Backbone as CSV, one residue per row, in Angstrom:
resi,resn,N_x,N_y,N_z,CA_x,CA_y,CA_z,C_x,C_y,C_z
1,MET,108.558,8.852,90.932,107.497,7.964,90.512,108.110,6.716,89.911
2,PRO,107.628,5.563,90.329,108.148,4.314,89.770,107.841,4.210,88.281
3,GLY,108.684,3.521,87.582,108.457,3.323,86.159,109.422,2.313,85.596
4,GLY,109.165,1.908,84.381,110.045,0.944,83.741,109.458,0.490,82.425
5,LYS,110.040,-0.553,81.883,109.638,-1.046,80.572,108.638,-2.183,80.700
6,VAL,107.788,-2.278,79.681,106.837,-3.379,79.587,107.587,-4.592,79.048
7,GLU,107.466,-5.715,79.749,108.128,-6.935,79.302,107.273,-7.642,78.251
8,ARG,107.908,-8.469,77.444,107.209,-9.197,76.386,106.043,-9.995,76.981
9,GLY,104.873,-9.856,76.365,103.685,-10.572,76.806,102.966,-9.936,77.986
10,GLU,103.430,-8.786,78.435,102.878,-8.118,79.604,102.031,-6.922,79.169
11,THR,100.922,-6.694,79.827,100.124,-5.499,79.551,100.763,-4.302,80.255
12,THR,100.386,-3.103,79.829,100.922,-1.908,80.493,100.472,-1.854,81.950
13,ALA,99.254,-2.299,82.239,98.768,-2.311,83.624,99.581,-3.279,84.481
14,CYS,99.856,-4.458,83.968,100.668,-5.427,84.717,102.080,-4.896,84.927
15,ALA,102.627,-4.234,83.918,103.963,-3.646,84.054,103.965,-2.572,85.135
16,ALA,102.922,-1.751,85.180,102.835,-0.696,86.199,102.798,-1.297,87.599
17,MET,101.995,-2.334,87.791,101.916,-2.983,89.107,103.244,-3.627,89.486
18,ARG,103.875,-4.302,88.523,105.160,-4.955,88.782,106.226,-3.938,89.144
19,GLU,106.327,-2.863,88.374,107.346,-1.846,88.636,107.132,-1.175,89.995
20,LEU,105.887,-0.884,90.339,105.602,-0.285,91.642,106.068,-1.207,92.763
21,GLN,105.748,-2.492,92.649,106.150,-3.446,93.678,107.663,-3.624,93.715
22,GLU,108.285,-3.753,92.537,109.735,-3.958,92.483,110.512,-2.769,93.032
23,GLU,110.030,-1.564,92.802,110.792,-0.372,93.178,110.457,0.168,94.563
24,THR,109.269,-0.162,95.085,108.864,0.407,96.379,108.411,-0.627,97.396
25,GLY,108.141,-1.845,96.946,107.601,-2.864,97.832,106.109,-2.727,98.077
26,LEU,105.455,-1.779,97.429,104.027,-1.546,97.644,103.171,-2.473,96.789
27,GLY,102.105,-2.990,97.388,101.131,-3.782,96.657,100.048,-2.881,96.090
28,VAL,99.416,-3.322,95.018,98.406,-2.516,94.330,97.015,-3.084,94.593
29,ASP,96.098,-2.198,94.994,94.702,-2.571,95.204,93.875,-2.269,93.958
30,GLY,94.287,-1.259,93.192,93.573,-0.903,91.975,94.370,0.074,91.138
31,LEU,94.129,0.043,89.834,94.804,0.943,88.894,93.770,1.657,88.039
32,LEU,94.068,2.895,87.719,93.252,3.677,86.796,94.199,4.276,85.765
33,TYR,93.926,4.014,84.473,94.765,4.587,83.418,94.537,6.086,83.388
34,LEU,95.594,6.855,83.547,95.485,8.306,83.631,95.759,8.979,82.293
35,MET,96.847,8.578,81.626,97.201,9.260,80.384,98.358,8.560,79.682
36,GLU,98.544,8.936,78.427,99.746,8.569,77.679,100.498,9.859,77.433
37,LEU,101.791,9.825,77.653,102.626,11.007,77.467,103.834,10.613,76.641
38,GLU,104.034,11.311,75.532,105.209,11.052,74.696,106.199,12.182,74.849
39,THR,107.439,11.807,75.132,108.530,12.771,75.137,109.357,12.501,73.885
40,SER,110.455,13.187,73.731,111.261,13.011,72.518,111.786,11.585,72.370
41,SER,111.956,10.871,73.478,112.551,9.538,73.384,111.719,8.426,74.014
42,THR,110.625,8.761,74.676,109.902,7.754,75.454,108.394,7.957,75.379
43,ARG,107.673,6.848,75.361,106.211,6.886,75.511,105.891,6.362,76.910
44,HIS,105.226,7.205,77.690,104.854,6.847,79.055,103.371,6.481,79.092
45,HIS,103.044,5.361,79.720,101.664,5.003,80.024,101.527,5.221,81.524
46,VAL,100.717,6.194,81.901,100.663,6.650,83.288,99.399,6.124,83.964
47,PHE,99.584,5.534,85.132,98.480,4.991,85.913,98.428,5.657,87.279
48,GLU,97.226,5.801,87.784,97.012,6.187,89.179,96.793,4.873,89.929
49,ALA,97.521,4.672,91.016,97.423,3.416,91.759,96.864,3.648,93.153
50,SER,95.987,2.754,93.560,95.581,2.667,94.963,96.458,1.580,95.570
51,VAL,97.195,1.931,96.603,98.136,0.974,97.182,97.597,0.415,98.492
52,LEU,98.041,-0.791,98.816,97.561,-1.497,99.995,98.255,-1.057,101.276
53,ASN,99.491,-0.685,101.194,100.322,-0.481,102.378,101.194,0.758,102.220
54,SER,100.589,1.920,102.028,101.348,3.132,101.682,102.387,3.512,102.726
55,ASP,102.159,3.166,103.984,103.132,3.507,105.023,104.347,2.595,105.008
56,GLU,104.330,1.567,104.169,105.435,0.614,104.110,106.313,0.787,102.869
57,ALA,106.251,1.924,102.207,107.076,2.146,101.013,108.550,2.102,101.391
58,ARG,109.299,1.241,100.729,110.731,1.087,100.969,111.440,0.982,99.617
59,PRO,112.546,1.689,99.457,113.257,1.604,98.177,113.752,0.185,97.914
60,GLN,113.588,-0.253,96.685,114.021,-1.576,96.242,114.884,-1.397,94.993
61,ASN,115.625,-2.418,94.639,116.428,-2.441,93.417,117.271,-1.178,93.268
62,GLU,117.090,-0.445,92.156,117.939,0.717,91.868,117.445,2.004,92.516
63,ILE,116.352,1.945,93.270,115.763,3.137,93.874,116.538,3.510,95.133
64,PHE,116.888,4.792,95.246,117.656,5.284,96.390,116.766,5.559,97.591
65,ASP,115.575,6.137,97.360,114.705,6.508,98.467,113.258,6.573,97.990
66,CYS,112.336,6.380,98.906,110.899,6.530,98.641,110.372,7.606,99.575
67,MET,109.695,8.585,99.015,109.140,9.662,99.826,107.778,10.054,99.276
68,TRP,106.872,10.427,100.170,105.581,10.977,99.781,105.678,12.487,99.864
69,PHE,105.080,13.182,98.896,105.067,14.646,98.875,103.635,15.135,98.725
70,PRO,103.288,16.245,99.367,101.988,16.858,99.080,101.962,17.291,97.610
71,LEU,100.825,17.114,96.951,100.742,17.447,95.526,101.136,18.883,95.231
72,ASP,100.775,19.807,96.114,101.075,21.215,95.834,102.546,21.570,95.999
73,SER,103.372,20.635,96.468,104.801,20.923,96.618,105.639,20.378,95.466
74,VAL,105.040,19.591,94.589,105.806,18.926,93.530,106.444,19.924,92.574
75,GLN,105.758,21.020,92.269,106.326,22.000,91.336,107.609,22.624,91.874
76,ASN,107.873,22.506,93.166,109.098,23.050,93.758,110.246,22.046,93.772
77,LEU,109.997,20.823,93.349,111.034,19.794,93.343,111.867,19.878,92.070
78,ASN,113.086,19.401,92.152,113.966,19.313,90.990,113.609,18.021,90.252
79,THR,112.692,18.125,89.296,112.206,16.947,88.594,112.019,17.259,87.107
80,SER,111.696,16.246,86.341,111.578,16.411,84.886,110.265,17.090,84.499
81,ASP,110.246,17.639,83.292,109.019,18.225,82.751,107.926,17.163,82.632
82,ALA,108.323,15.948,82.262,107.345,14.863,82.132,106.680,14.577,83.476
83,THR,107.452,14.540,84.543,106.885,14.302,85.872,105.918,15.409,86.249
84,LEU,106.275,16.650,85.970,105.380,17.769,86.277,104.071,17.668,85.492
85,LYS,104.146,17.276,84.216,102.936,17.112,83.408,102.044,16.011,83.976
86,ILE,102.657,14.934,84.424,101.906,13.818,85.001,101.199,14.255,86.279
87,VAL,101.901,14.962,87.140,101.301,15.423,88.399,100.161,16.401,88.122
88,LYS,100.346,17.295,87.167,99.276,18.245,86.828,98.043,17.520,86.288
89,ALA,98.251,16.482,85.491,97.122,15.698,84.979,96.386,15.019,86.128
90,PHE,97.121,14.516,87.089,96.499,13.894,88.256,95.713,14.929,89.061
91,GLN,96.284,16.099,89.255,95.607,17.152,90.017,94.297,17.571,89.349
92,ARG,94.271,17.610,88.024,93.046,17.975,87.307,91.945,16.943,87.533
93,ARG,92.345,15.711,87.771,91.386,14.635,87.990,90.721,14.713,89.362
94,LEU,91.365,15.371,90.298,90.829,15.433,91.671,89.607,16.314,91.768
């Protein structure tokens, strides 16, 4: 999942759109604030994004690869607890 820091003078929503575009090349059609998640060292502001060109996701900047996964397969991936919590929150919204 794309992510990054909020720049000075930027809203969390603008930061989410910028990071998504910078890391994947995807444009945003709409954002919905999903949740705030605090870990021991980081506060995450999590958004659900509707993207304009989902088939055109390409890794940008420091990103190695972009891949889409079925939601029910995420728990089998080697990922962080924070990512799993975010995906579960999204699944509850469906």
